[in-house]
C-alpha positions as CSV (number, residue, x, y, z in Angstrom):
1,X,0.1,-0.1,-0.1
2,X,1.5,3.2,-0.8
3,X,0.3,6.0,1.1
4,X,0.9,9.9,0.2
5,X,1.6,11.9,3.0
6,X,0.0,15.6,3.5
7,X,0.9,19.0,5.3
8,X,-1.7,18.1,7.2
9,X,-4.3,16.3,9.5
10,X,-5.3,13.5,6.6
11,X,-4.0,11.5,4.1
12,X,-4.4,10.6,1.0
13,X,-4.2,6.7,0.5
14,X,-2.9,4.0,-2.4
15,X,-5.8,2.0,-2.4
16,X,-8.3,5.1,-2.6
17,X,-9.0,6.5,-5.9
18,X,-8.5,10.6,-6.4
19,X,-10.4,12.1,-3.6
20,X,-10.1,9.8,-0.9
21,X,-8.7,10.5,2.3
22,X,-8.1,8.6,5.5
23,X,-7.7,9.8,9.0
24,X,-5.7,7.8,11.3
25,X,-5.3,8.8,15.2
26,X,-2.5,6.6,16.3
27,X,0.1,4.3,15.3
28,X,-0.5,0.6,14.7
29,X,0.7,-2.8,17.2
30,X,2.5,-2.0,19.2
31,X,3.8,1.9,18.3
32,X,4.2,4.0,21.0
33,X,0.8,5.4,22.3
34,X,-1.3,2.2,20.0
35,X,-4.7,2.3,20.4
36,X,-4.5,-1.5,18.8
37,X,-6.2,-4.5,20.8
38,X,-3.7,-7.6,21.4
39,X,-6.5,-9.4,20.4
40,X,-6.4,-8.6,17.2
41,X,-4.9,-12.2,14.9
42,X,-2.4,-9.2,13.0
43,X,-1.1,-7.7,15.9
44,X,2.8,-7.3,15.7
45,X,2.4,-10.4,13.4
46,X,1.3,-9.9,9.8
47,X,0.0,-5.9,10.1
48,X,0.2,-4.2,6.7
49,X,-0.3,-1.2,8.5
50,X,2.5,-1.4,11.1
51,X,4.9,-3.0,7.6
52,X,4.2,0.5,6.2
53,X,5.1,2.5,9.3
54,X,8.4,0.7,9.8
55,X,9.9,2.4,6.9
56,X,7.8,5.6,6.5
57,X,9.3,7.6,9.1
58,X,7.6,10.8,8.5
59,X,4.3,9.2,8.2
60,X,5.1,7.4,11.6
61,X,6.0,11.1,13.1
62,X,3.0,12.0,11.9
63,X,0.7,9.3,13.8
64,X,3.1,10.0,16.9
65,X,1.6,13.5,16.9
66,X,-1.9,12.7,16.3
67,X,-1.3,10.0,19.4
68,X,0.2,12.6,21.4
69,X,-2.7,15.3,21.4
70,X,-5.8,12.7,21.4
71,X,-8.7,11.6,19.3
72,X,-10.6,14.6,20.0
73,X,-7.9,17.3,19.2
74,X,-6.9,15.4,15.8
75,X,-10.9,14.8,14.6
76,X,-11.5,18.7,15.5
77,X,-8.4,19.7,13.0
78,X,-9.4,17.1,10.8
79,X,-12.8,18.6,10.6
80,X,-11.4,22.5,10.5
81,X,-8.9,21.0,7.1
82,X,-12.1,19.4,5.5
83,X,-14.0,23.0,5.9
84,X,-10.9,24.6,4.6
85,X,-11.1,22.5,2.0
86,X,-14.5,22.8,1.0
87,X,-14.4,26.4,1.1
88,X,-11.9,25.8,-1.7
89,X,-14.2,23.6,-3.7
90,X,-12.5,20.3,-2.4
91,X,-15.0,17.5,-0.7
92,X,-13.8,14.1,0.0
93,X,-15.4,11.6,-2.4
94,X,-14.9,8.5,0.2
95,X,-13.4,9.1,3.7
96,X,-11.5,6.3,5.7
97,X,-10.9,6.0,9.1
98,X,-7.9,4.3,11.0
99,X,-6.0,3.6,7.7
100,X,-3.4,2.6,10.5
101,X,-3.8,1.9,14.4
102,X,-7.1,2.3,16.0
103,X,-9.6,3.9,18.3
104,X,-9.0,4.0,21.6
105,X,-11.2,1.3,23.7
106,X,-13.3,3.3,25.8
107,X,-13.7,7.3,24.1
108,X,-14.2,9.6,26.4
109,X,-17.4,12.2,26.1
110,X,-14.9,15.0,24.3
111,X,-14.1,12.1,21.8
112,X,-17.3,10.8,21.1
113,X,-18.3,14.6,20.4
114,X,-15.8,15.3,18.1
115,X,-16.5,12.0,16.6
116,X,-19.7,12.7,16.0
117,X,-19.1,16.2,14.7
118,X,-16.3,14.9,11.8
119,X,-18.9,11.7,10.9
120,X,-21.5,14.7,10.6
121,X,-19.9,16.5,8.5
122,X,-19.3,13.8,6.4
123,X,-22.5,12.4,6.4
124,X,-23.9,15.4,5.5
125,X,-22.7,15.8,2.2
126,X,-23.0,12.3,1.5
127,X,-19.6,11.1,1.8
128,X,-18.9,7.3,2.1
129,X,-17.3,6.3,5.3
130,X,-15.3,3.2,6.1
131,X,-14.8,3.0,10.0
132,X,-13.3,-0.6,10.7
133,X,-12.5,-1.3,14.1
134,X,-11.0,-4.7,16.0
135,X,-13.0,-6.7,18.1
136,X,-16.8,-7.1,18.7
137,X,-16.6,-4.7,22.1
138,X,-14.9,-2.2,20.4
139,X,-17.2,-2.1,17.4
140,X,-20.5,-2.3,19.7
141,X,-19.2,0.8,21.6
142,X,-18.4,2.9,18.6
143,X,-21.7,1.9,17.2
144,X,-23.7,3.5,20.2
145,X,-21.6,6.6,20.1
146,X,-22.2,7.5,16.4
147,X,-25.5,6.2,16.4
148,X,-28.1,7.9,14.0
149,X,-25.0,9.5,11.9
150,X,-25.6,6.7,8.9
151,X,-21.8,5.7,10.2
152,X,-20.7,2.1,9.3
153,X,-18.7,0.8,12.3
154,X,-17.4,-2.4,10.5
155,X,-16.1,-5.2,12.9
156,X,-12.9,-6.6,11.8
157,X,-13.4,-10.1,13.5
158,X,-10.5,-12.0,15.3
159,X,-11.3,-15.0,14.1
160,X,-13.1,-17.1,11.6
161,X,-15.5,-18.2,13.9
162,X,-16.3,-14.2,14.8
163,X,-16.7,-13.2,11.6
164,X,-19.0,-16.1,10.3
165,X,-21.2,-15.5,13.4
166,X,-21.1,-11.8,14.0
167,X,-24.7,-10.2,13.3
168,X,-24.0,-6.5,12.1
169,X,-21.0,-5.3,9.7
170,X,-18.2,-7.2,9.8
171,X,-14.7,-8.1,7.5
172,X,-12.0,-10.9,7.9
173,X,-8.3,-11.1,6.6
174,X,-8.2,-14.6,4.9
175,X,-5.0,-15.9,5.6
176,X,-3.5,-18.3,2.8
177,X,-4.8,-19.0,-0.1
178,X,-5.1,-16.0,-1.9
179,X,-7.9,-14.9,-3.7
180,X,-9.3,-17.9,-4.0
181,X,-9.5,-18.5,-0.5
182,X,-11.4,-15.5,0.2
183,X,-13.9,-15.9,-2.3
184,X,-14.7,-19.1,-0.6
185,X,-15.0,-17.7,2.9
186,X,-17.0,-14.7,1.4
187,X,-19.8,-17.5,0.5
188,X,-19.5,-19.4,3.5
189,X,-20.6,-16.1,5.7
190,X,-23.1,-15.3,2.9
191,X,-24.4,-19.3,3.6
192,X,-24.1,-18.7,7.1
193,X,-25.5,-14.9,7.2
194,X,-28.0,-14.3,4.7
195,X,-26.1,-11.3,4.0
196,X,-23.9,-10.6,0.7
197,X,-20.4,-10.5,1.3
198,X,-17.8,-9.8,-1.3
199,X,-13.9,-10.0,-1.6
200,X,-12.1,-6.6,-1.4
201,X,-11.4,-5.5,-5.4
202,X,-8.4,-3.3,-4.2
203,X,-6.7,-6.1,-2.3
204,X,-7.7,-8.4,-4.8
205,X,-6.5,-6.6,-7.5
206,X,-3.2,-6.1,-5.7
207,X,-2.7,-9.9,-5.4
208,X,-3.8,-10.4,-8.9
209,X,-1.3,-7.8,-10.5
210,X,-4.3,-6.5,-12.5
211,X,-3.6,-2.7,-12.2
212,X,-7.4,-1.7,-12.3
213,X,-7.5,1.9,-11.8
214,X,-11.2,1.1,-11.0
215,X,-10.6,-1.3,-8.2
216,X,-10.3,1.1,-5.6
217,X,-11.7,2.6,-2.1
218,X,-14.5,5.0,-3.3
219,X,-15.0,3.3,-6.4
220,X,-16.2,0.4,-4.5
221,X,-17.7,1.3,-1.6
222,X,-19.1,-2.0,-0.1
223,X,-16.8,-1.2,2.9
224,X,-19.5,1.8,4.1
225,X,-22.4,-0.2,3.6
226,X,-24.1,-1.9,6.7
227,X,-26.1,-4.4,4.8
228,X,-22.8,-6.2,2.8
229,X,-19.8,-8.1,4.5
230,X,-16.1,-7.9,3.6
231,X,-13.1,-10.6,3.1
232,X,-9.5,-8.9,2.6
233,X,-7.2,-11.7,0.6
234,X,-3.9,-11.4,3.3
235,X,-2.1,-8.7,2.1
């Protein structure tokens, strides 16, 4: 994954179409100030974001600043930046939270207020939002915190069993077997849940080396759909 570091709070990212933005609040896995749960199966092992941060020092430093100032201050700074962009004629076409890292397991009232203001601004402008969170408990807590805004908080399944059993929007990384294994798991989830489940086209295109310009976040909006689920081939 390639990620362009902007001299700003938000960032663009390689999996997104032009006009996509991401916002992260801390580094990944065992980074200083990380919010990542150790229950995540990729913590300190297969975490693609941690690998990215290890050689993108400027980006890692940016995440460190966000962690130091906290969720509320980072969310408010992102909102101010978006408002400035809108005055200049730019509104993002896709918004991804937690490109790296996560959100804290127990947000403060100030955190929730700032996140709600940011998500409300995006929702009012019909910007699709991808907000992934590891663990059922964390996803449940943020769904309650952001209720009424039309934001899909997507649980990142910590095991295949949890992925198959989850009742709400969920995703999972299929480790081993490539795109075909991911397709098989997506079908298994659909049979178990009665919900549509798709393989992420952006990651599939990376694995298959198709170089498709349309297999990107923003062109695909599955992760913002509360009624659909996602499988990512290991990446």
